N, C-alpha and C positions, 0 to 999 in steps of 0.2 A: 301643385300636386294635390290630388283628391284625398281628403281625409279618410282614413280607413274606418269603416263602420264597426262599432263594437258589437259583440254578440248580444242576443236577447237573453234575459234572465232565465227564460224557460226553453232555450234552445235544446233540442233533443227530446222534448216532451211531446207526445202525440195524443190528441184528443179526438175521439169519434163521438159525434153528437147527432142525436135524432130529435133534439129539442127545437121547437118551432116558435114562431111569433116573436115574443119579446124577452122574457126572462132568460131562457137558455141562450139565445143569440147574444144578448148583452153580456152574459157571463163569459162566453167563449170569445167575444170581441176583446174583452179585457185581457184574457189569457193569450190570445193571438198577438195582441199588441206587445205583450211581454216576450214574444218569441216562440210560443207553442205552435206546433203544426196542427191546425184544426181541420178535420175532414167532416164536412156537413153531409149527413146522409139524409137526403130528401125523398119524399114520396115521388113517384114518377111525374106527377103533375106539378111538383115543386112546393116549397114552403108557401102556405096560404098568404103570408104577408107580402109575397111578391106582387100582389095586385096594387101595392103602394110602393112604387119603385124607389123613391127617395128614401123612404123608411127602411126598406130592405137593404139598399146600398149602404146606409149609415151604420147598420148593425152587422154587416157580413163581409166587410173588407178583410183581406189577408187570408181568407179561408179557401179550402178546396171543396168541390161538390161532386158527390156521386148520387145517382138516383136509383134507389132499390126498393122493391116491394118485399117486405119480410115474410109475406104470406106465400111467396113463391119459393119452393125448395132450393132451386139453384141460386136465386138471388139472396136467400137467407144464408146459404153457405158462403157466399161472397162477403156478406156482412159479418159473419162469424170470423172469417179470416182476417178482416180488418180489426175486429175487436181483440183477437188473439194477440195482435202486435201492438195494441194501444196501451197507454198509461192510464187513460181516463175514458170512461163512457158516460155520457150525459143524456138524459131523456126527460121529457116534460109531459108525459101522458097521464091519464087518470090511473090511480093505483090498480095494479093487477093486470093492466092491459098487455104489457110486454111479457109478463110471466106466462100468460096464456099462449104466447107464441114461442115459448121456450127461450125467452130473452130476459128472464129475471136475473137477479143478482146471483143466486145459487147456480143457475145454468152457466152464466158467463165466468164466475169465479172458478168453476170446474176446469175451464180451458185456459184461464189466465188468473192464477191466484194472486198476482200482484196488481190486478185491476182495481182502480178506484171507480166505483159506480155511483153516480149522483142522480137523484130524482128530484125534480122541482114540480110541485103540484099545488093546487089551491089550498088544501087543508092538510096536506101531509098524508102519510101512509096509514095513520091510525085515527081513531075517533069517529063519532057518529056522523060528522059532516064530510068525511073523506071523499065520498062520491058526488058531492054537490058540485054542479057547475057554477062558476061565478067569474066576474071580472073585477078589476082593481077597486072600484068604488065599494063593492061589497066587503072586500077585505079590510078597507079602511074603516068601514062602519063596525065590523066585527072587532077591530082592535081598539075601539073607543076614540079613534082619531077624528071623528066627526062630531064629537060631543058638543063643541061650541056652536056648530051649525044647528044641531038639534035644539039646543037651548035658546037659540036666537041671538047669542052673543056676537056672532059674525054672520055675514050674509049666507043664505042657504044654498047658493050656487055650488055645485060639486067642485072640489079642488082640481086644478089642472095637473098637479104633480101625480104621477103614477107610482105611488109609494110601494104598492105590492109587487109590481113588476121589477122596479129598480132595486129595491132592498132584497128581494129574494135572489136576484141575480148576483148581488154583491155578497150575500151570505153564502151562496153556492160557490162563488170564487174563493172566499175565505176558507170554506170547508175543503175544497179541492186542494188548495195550497197547503193547508194543515195536514191533510192526508198524505200528500207527497212527501212532506218532511217526516211524518211518522213512518212512512214506508222505508225511508232510508235507514231508520233505526231498527225496524222489525222485519223488513222484507215482505210484509203482508199488505194486501189491498184492504179495502173496506167499503161499506155501503154508507151513503150519505142521504139523509131524508130532509129535504128543505120544503117548508110550507110557506106560501105567500102570506097567509094570515098570521103565522108566527112572526114572520119577518117585519111586518108592520107593527105588531104588538111590541116587538123588541125596542122600537123607537120610543115607547112609553116608559122605558126603564126609570128615568129620573122622576117622572110624574108619579108613578106607582110607588116609588120608594119614599115619597114625601109623606109627612104626617098628615098633611091636608092636601088632597089631590086638587082641590079648588085653588089653593094657594100656589101649587106648582105651575099652574097655567097663567099666573098673574102677569108675567111680562107682556102678554098679548093685550092686557087691559091697562097697562101703564101709558099715560099720554105721551111719554117720551119714546114709546115703542110703537111706531106707526109709519104710515105712508103719506107723503105730502106732495102737493103739486106746486111747482114754481111759476113765476110770472110768464115764462116763455113756454109753458106747456110741458116741461119735463117733470119727472117725478124723482123723488129721493126718499130714502128711509132714514129715520133716526132710531137707534136701537138701545136706548137707555132702558134696561130691563128692571133694575132695582137699585142702581148705584146713586145715592143721593148727591154725591159730588158731581157726577156727570149731569144729573138733572139740573143742578144749580147752574152749571156752565151752559147748558142748553138754554136756560131761561135768559142768561146774559147774552148768549149768541143771538137770540131772536128778540131781545129787548122786552122781555116779559118779567119785569121786576117783581111782580106780585107772587110769582111762583117760587122765587128763591127761598130756600129754607124749608119748603114743604117736604115732609117725609113721605115715603111711598104710600103708606095707608091713606094719608090725607089726600095726596094727589090722585090716587086711584078712586077715591070717593067722588072727586070732582073731574073724573076723566073726560066726560063729554064736554065740559066747559073748557078745559085746557086744550084738548084736541082742537076745538074750534078756534081758540085764540092762537095756538101755534100755526094752524093752517092759514089763518088770516095774515099773520106776519110773513110766513114763507111765500105766500102768494104775491106779495108786494115786490119781490126781487127775482131776477133771473137765476137760473141754475148756477152760472159761473160765480155769481156773488156769494151764494151759499157754499159753494165748493171752497172758495178762498177763506170764508169765515170759519167753516167747520174744520178745514185742514189746519189752519193756524192755531185753532183752539184744541186740537187733538181730540175732536169730538167723535163719538160713535155714530157713524153715518155712512151712507154710500149711495151711489146712483141706483135707481130702479130701472134696469135696462129692458128694452124690448129684445126679442130674439134677433131682430135684424141688427141690433147694436152690439151684440155680444163679441163678435170676432174682432171688432175695432177697439174694444176696451184695452187700455194700455197694460193693465194687470194681466189679462189673459194673453195678450201678445207676448209680454215678457215671459210668461210661463210656457209659451209655445203649445198651448192647448188646442189650437185650431191648425188644420193643415188641409191642403187640397189633395183629394184622392181621385184617381181616375175611375170613372164609371164604365160599365160594360159597353156602352155605346161610344166610348172615347171622350166623352165630355168630362168636365171636372166638377166635383162636389166638395164643398167645404164640410169637413167632418171634425168631430172632437177626438183628440187623442186620449188614451187612458191617463188618469192623473197621477199615477204612481211613478216617481222618478228615481232612477238609480244612478250612482256615479260611475259604476263599472259596466253598465249595460244600456243598450239602446232600446227604444221602441222599435217594433218590427217595421219594415218598409211598407208603404201604403200601396197595396194592390187592390184592384177592383174586386167587388163582390162577384162571385162566380155565376155563370149561367147554370141552369139546372143540368146536372150531370156532366159539367164541363170536364171533369177529371176522370170520367169513366174510363176504365181500361188502363190507367196508370199503375205502375208497380209501386205498391206501398210496403216497402221493406222495413 
């Protein structure tokens, strides 16, 4: 007998989104996985990210698509009808662009006072930089996240992680969920202003709260907090950030007796020396050897996985974070599920990302 599927946590919540590219779609992906009905309003030519089919498929499963040009009076009326019945409206344009089209918060709140209207932009709706164009690397630089690259403490190659895109998407998600809870109490909608630059800066909270910002970044310069290659060409991390007991155990694990008893300030002074010695030891044995040693010792460590290895990792398999989703052409693509798990609710079923305007003409009651 087939197990009955549990409802989604956000069943009954409708989101109309005009946000394109990455932050907005990542936000609505998370919400749709929780059960929200997401209607993606695309320009008639489609979301610009469709030129990267795998990227688009990964971020837009479970959604519906209509193609509308808000500059056309009839199509704008159709858009307004959708928004009048929505719980959330999300957009990702430069400040003021939608207001010029009569689609600002005040315009939409007049037809739907319960509407939660969220804007995700580079620098937010206020401030001298609000109209500047930029991509992720600029927001990381603005937030001080590239400080060690500037100083030469780490390699100057730009980081691969798109912190501005992902963090603004997650803060938008948090804001929308918070506003939905508040609306249950007040009956009123609200406007949410999310800046990509602010979102990256928020990651610096612990560093900026420290008495010494230099000291707050210390874990990245502890020799026990680094990336090492094994004899069989695999990589692992040890993440002893400041704990002397774990450092002493690491020295015993890799047979580096001279390091035992060194406090963090002392070993940080000799970072280059000890990184080299740890690397030399770890390079002598294969990954499986170190896995057994570190696991039995309860060490802070982990495999450094390539993207191709992620779906086969036993931890991620156990967490059911990967699933096969159908693509528009009928093929299958391995995708990441949203990581929030509920005991009473399911993730939404995995439907293919829509084609442009696939749901045009449907009745959105």
